C-alpha positions as CSV (number, residue, x, y, z in Angstrom):
1,M,4.5,0.4,18.9
2,I,1.3,-1.4,17.8
3,G,-0.2,2.2,17.0
4,F,2.7,2.4,14.4
5,F,2.2,-1.4,13.4
6,L,-1.7,-0.4,12.8
7,I,-0.9,2.1,10.7
8,G,1.1,0.1,8.4
9,I,-1.6,-2.1,8.2
10,A,-4.1,0.0,7.1
11,L,-1.8,1.8,4.8
12,G,-0.9,-1.7,3.6
13,M,-4.6,-2.7,3.1
14,G,-5.1,0.7,1.0
15,Y,-2.3,0.5,-1.2
16,M,-3.7,-3.2,-2.1
17,E,-7.2,-2.2,-2.7
18,G,-5.8,0.4,-4.5
19,L,-3.7,-2.2,-6.7
20,F,-6.5,-4.2,-6.7
21,W,-9.4,-2.1,-8.4
22,T,-6.8,-0.6,-10.7
23,I,-6.0,-4.2,-11.8
24,R,-9.6,-4.8,-12.0
25,Y,-10.7,-1.7,-14.0
26,L,-7.7,-1.2,-16.3
27,N,-9.5,-2.2,-19.3
28,R,-12.4,0.1,-19.1
29,F,-9.9,2.9,-20.3
30,Q,-9.2,4.0,-23.6
31,R,-5.7,5.0,-22.4
32,P,-5.1,1.9,-19.8
33,M,-1.3,3.1,-19.3
34,R,-2.0,6.7,-18.2
35,F,-4.6,5.4,-16.1
36,L,-2.0,2.6,-14.5
37,A,0.8,5.2,-14.3
38,I,-2.2,7.7,-12.7
39,T,-3.1,5.3,-9.5
40,T,0.7,4.1,-9.0
41,L,1.6,7.7,-8.5
42,I,-1.3,8.1,-6.7
43,R,-0.7,4.6,-4.3
44,F,3.3,6.1,-4.1
45,G,2.5,9.4,-3.1
46,I,0.4,8.5,-0.1
47,A,2.7,5.6,0.7
48,G,5.5,8.0,1.0
49,M,3.4,11.0,2.6
50,V,2.4,8.5,5.6
51,F,5.8,6.8,6.1
52,Y,7.5,10.6,5.8
53,Q,5.4,11.5,8.4
54,L,6.3,8.7,10.5
55,I,10.3,9.2,10.2
56,Q,9.1,13.1,11.2
57,T,7.9,11.6,14.8
58,G,11.6,11.4,15.6
59,I,10.6,7.7,17.0
60,W,12.9,5.5,15.4
61,Y,11.1,2.4,15.7
62,S,8.1,4.0,14.1
63,I,8.7,3.5,10.5
64,F,10.1,-0.3,11.3
65,C,6.8,-1.0,13.0
66,A,4.4,0.6,9.8
67,L,6.8,-1.0,7.6
68,A,6.2,-4.7,9.2
69,G,2.6,-4.0,9.0
70,F,3.0,-3.0,5.4
71,L,4.8,-6.0,4.0
72,L,2.6,-8.2,6.4
73,V,-0.5,-7.4,4.7
74,R,1.4,-7.5,1.5
75,T,2.6,-10.7,1.9
76,I,-1.1,-12.1,2.9
77,W,-2.4,-10.8,0.0
78,L,0.1,-12.5,-2.1
79,W,-0.6,-15.9,-0.4
80,Q,-4.5,-15.1,-1.2
81,E,-4.2,-14.9,-4.9
82,K,-1.9,-17.8,-5.3
83,K,-4.3,-19.7,-3.2
84,V,-7.3,-18.5,-5.3
85,K,-5.2,-19.4,-8.5
């Protein structure tokens, strides 16, 4: 159960770091909307594949534990961003 939670934390950290990297480098591209769309699809695709694989394990609580870890990272990241501003 803790393993699924840690998978969610790792996935959330990767997702949020990818979002942070996208925002940081957005103004360096000639077509920023294309760059934003591509990186969004990549982040959604990776997260979707991981959650799909967790569903395929057949362990019903795996998706809930991973989602809790993912949302925990998202909440902490947003809290830190508000604290910096």
